[in-house]
N, C-alpha and C positions, 0 to 999 in steps of 0.2 A: 606560317600562318597552319594554324592545326586545323585540323580536320572539319569540325562542324564549322568556323569559321569560314572554310570553304565552299563548305555544303550551302551556307544562311546564303554566301556573297550568289551562287549558282539560282538558291529557290530566287528572291529579289529579279535576276534578269528575267526567271522563267514567269515570274509574276506582272513582268511589262508586255510579254509575247511567249505565250506556252508554244509558241509552231516556230520557234527560233532553232537553227542547224546545231551543232555541233562546231561547225565552222565558223558563227558568226559567234553562238556564245563566248568560245575561246578569249578573242582579243578582248569582249568587253569585261570579262572578268581577271581578264590578266593569269587567265592558267592556261595550261598546255590541252590540245583537244584530246589527249590523253587523257589525262586529269577530267576534263570535263563529263569526258565520255562517263568513264570510273564512275563518277561522283555522281551522276544522272543515274546510270543504270541502280547504285545504292537508292536513289532518291527512290526509283518506281519499286524496288525491292518492300522499303519503308511505307509505302503508300498504298496498302492492300485495305485499310480499312476508312471506313467513313472520315474518322477523326484525326488520320494520318497527319494532314494537311499543319493542322496546328502547331505539331513539334518541331514541323519544318521553320516555322518563324521564329524569331528570335523572344518572346515573350514565351510562348511555350516551351524554348528549348529552356531556360532560365525557372519556368514552372515546373519542369519534369523533373528537371535538378532538383527542386526542393522540392519534392513527393519523393524523389526515392530517397537521397537524402533523412527526413523526416521521416519514412518508415524501416528505415534502418535503426536511425538514433530511438526512436521512440520502443520499435518494437526489435528489436536483434541486440542493441545495448542496453540499454535497461530494463526490459521484461524478458530477453536470456530463447525469444523463437530461434528456431533451427534456419538455417541458411536454404535448405530446400522448401520449406513453408513458406521462406519469402520468396523465392524464387514463384513457386505456383500461383502465390500472389499476384506479383507482376506479369504473368503467362497471363493469368483472368482476365486482368486490364487489357490487356493485347500491349505491354509494351514493353515485352523480349525483342521484338524488330525495332525499335529504336534505342536498345542500347545491350549491354551486354551483361544479361542477367543469369550468366552462370553461378552455382556454387560458389567456384572458384573466384569469379571475380566481385560477386558480394562480398566473398568473406574478406577482398585485398581493400575493396572500400571499406568494411568495417574497420579493421584494422588501420587505417586511415585514420578514420571520423575520432577512434578511440584514441588516437595519439594527438588530433588536433585539438582535443577535446580536454587532454591532459593539460596541454598546452596555454590552451586560454584559460584556465583555472588558475595557473600560476600565473601565468602574468595579469589575470586581475586580481590576486591576491597580493602581489607584488605589487599593484597600483594600490588599491585600497589602504594597503599597511602604511605606505608612503605616503597617502594622503588625510593617516590617521582613520579612516572609515571605519576600523574593524573595532568592535563593542565587546562587553565581558560575554562571557561564552557561558550559556545555561546548556549542561549537556547530559549525554544519554551516551553510556557505553555497555558493551556488551562483547561477546563472539558469538560469530560464524563460522560454520561449518560445510566448505565447499570438495572442490579438490581437496584442502590442504584448510588446515584455520585461521581464520582469520581477525584479528583484531579492530573494531569500531568504533570509532568515535565521533557522534555526531551530533551540533549544535540542535537543540531543537525547536527553537523557534524558527528558524529560517529553513531546518534540514539541510543545511550544508554539510558535507564529511569532510570532516576535521582530519582525522585520519582511518583510514585503511588499509593495514597491513598484513601480511603471515609471519606466523611467529609459532615457533617451538613450542610454547607453553603462554598460560594466563597468567605467571605469578604476578604478585604486587611490583618487585625489579622490573619485571618485562612491561607490564603497564605504565609505569612510572616512565620509565625510560626515554617512550617513544613520546607519553603524553607531553615530557618536559620541552622535548627538541620542537616538536610542533606551536608548543604555546609562545616558545622562546621566538620560532620562524614569525608568528602574527602579532607579537608583541602584545597581549594580553596577557586575560587572567579568567578562573572560571568562579562564575554563581554559585551555581550548587549542580550536583553529580546527579544522576537519576542512573537506577541499576537494580538487576535482579538481588541485591541480597546478597551475592560473594562477597567471601572476604575481601578477597584481593581488594573488590572494586570498594568493600567499605575502607577498607583501606588507606588505595590511594585518595578517596576525596576526603576523607580525618584525618591526615596523616599526611599524605602526598602532595595534595594541595592545598589541605587548610580548610576544609568547603566544607556546605552542607551537604549530608551524604541522605538523600529521598528513597524511600523503596518506589520501585515500577506499581504504579497503581494497580494497573493491568493484572499482573501477576496474582496479586492480592482476588479480586474476582474473578479471575479465572480459578482458582485454588477453590474460591467458594462454588459460582459455577459447576465445577465437576463435580463435587462433593453432593449435590442436590436436586443439579437440573435435570438429569439423566433417570433420577428416582419418580420425581415428581410427575418426570414427562410420559415414564411407563404407567403411573396409577393410574393417572386419568386417560391412555388409550386404552387401557385394560376396560375401565368401568364404562367408556363409549363402545367398547365392541360389546361389554353385558349388557348394554341398557337395549343395544338395536337387536340383541338376540332375544331379548324379552320381548320385545316391540316384534319381531317378526313371529314366534309363538304364540301370543295372543291374538293375532293377524289368523295365524292359520286354525286354531280354534273355532273363529267365529263362523257361525255355519254351520258348524257339527254336530250330531246328537250328542245329548246333557251338557252342553256347550255355556247354557247359564250356571249349568252345577260347580264349572270350570274357571269360569269368570274370575268370581273376583280372588280367586287364589293367582290368579296369573296377570292380573290387574294391580295387586299387593305388589308381585314380584318384580314388577316395573318400575312401580312408583320407588321402591324400595332402588332399584336401580338407576332411576332418574336422580334420589336423592344422593347416591352417593358419585357420580358426573357433578354435581352442584358442588359439593365437596371440595371434589380434587380441581376443578375450577377456581374455585373461592382460593384454595391452595395454591393453587398457579398463580394468581393474579396478587397474593397476599405477596409469597416470594419478589416474583418482580418486582413489587412495590420496593421492598427492603434494599432490594440492590439498587432500584433507582435512585431510593433514598439516598444512599452510600457515592453514587456517583458526582450527586448534585448536594455534595454536603461540605468536599475537600475547597472550598472557596473563602478568599476574605467577604466575600458578604453573605448572608441568608438569604432563601431563595424566597424566602414566603416573604417577607419585607424589606428587602435589603439593607439589614442593619450589619452593621461592622463585624464583624466575629475574630477573637482570639484565639490562638490554637488549641487552649482550654479549653474551649464550649465546642469548638469543632471535634476536639476530641472522644469528648463524653458523648457528643451525638453520631461519632463515628464506633465508637463501644457501641451505644445502646442499637443501633440497624444490627449488628452482628447477633448481640441478643437475643435479637426480633428473631433472626435467621436460625438461630438454636431454639429457641421459644416452640419459632413454626413445627423445627424438625423432630422436637420433641412430643410436638398434640398428634402429629400425624405421624407418630412410629417410624418413621423416617432411617434408614442406617446409619447409627452417630458415626463423626467425622472428629473428633478431638483435637488431629494432629491439623486437619487444615483450621479449625476454627483458632488454636493456637498461634496457631505462625500466623493467621490474618493480627491475632489483636497484640500481637507482637509488633508488627509494621505500626498499629495505627498511632504510636506516638511517634512516630519518624516523619509520618502522613502528613499529620500536623503542626508540626512545627517548620513547615511550609509558609505556614498562612502567617507567624508573628515575623518570620523573614520578612517575606512581603510589604508587609507596614513595616518593618524597618529601611526596605529598600524605598516607599516613598517617604517618609520622613526625612531620608537622606536627600532625596532630588527633590 
């Protein structure tokens, strides 16, 4: 019988009659008097807080286990929170008296959780493959650098990590060998592949998997934001500071000798500063509107009237939005970013191609 099973049995007997002696408890529980004495002392040490009785019950012990496992899985395994921080968290909840919460103990539980999670995923994967439930994959591929380089292949609609493997390089050959092995195991294929347009990843999609290669829309948007967002924000912040200074200067002049003579010039300066603030606020709104237009355009249906769109139509609208951003930058004399704009323009046709691909899937279905 496990420790907590013995403790629970003793707790139930004490609930019926808390004044029973160890000599009476031993035959009721089937344990030796020494075991009963040791368990009762341990129970008294754990029962220092008003809520401690809950953890002695069967329901409380199950909830305690769920709390510990959920915390370690969610924050330790998935978010990378350190075991020292997790130990401090359990101590603040006064749970360190109910179970082993030392960093070493928590690390052992996390290792067991990690192994169990991998094993469970493999079992689910085998069951799904045998039942024919594995669907075609819409993949996202990239590499991430932790202690070593890791290649990651994810099914975007479900978030399922199809492949996560340490590799010495990120060449086409390495990607192809790893992805082919996983697809063979799953018995499926890839509809299209989203990437950051690295040459090896484009080659993996177009030649290795023979599917559509789509740019990651986030990277294009990020290039535009890096190009102009900071500059527009700096101009707006500077204009607001100058307006505040002009307002304070006008307020200081009021009540001073000859204030009426200086007031027109101070008011004119404040109005000029206000006009500058208005100009950059409108620029900022126009810029954000163009970015929003880019985000909402890449869709099989037009957002204004829900009319179906083709890739050619989407491409024209995307190019128009990029040109609007470029024209705005020229009007406001922002720093030129031809490299970023050229990069985004080159990606637009591949982005728009997804729309026709989606309609082909609809017709096939």
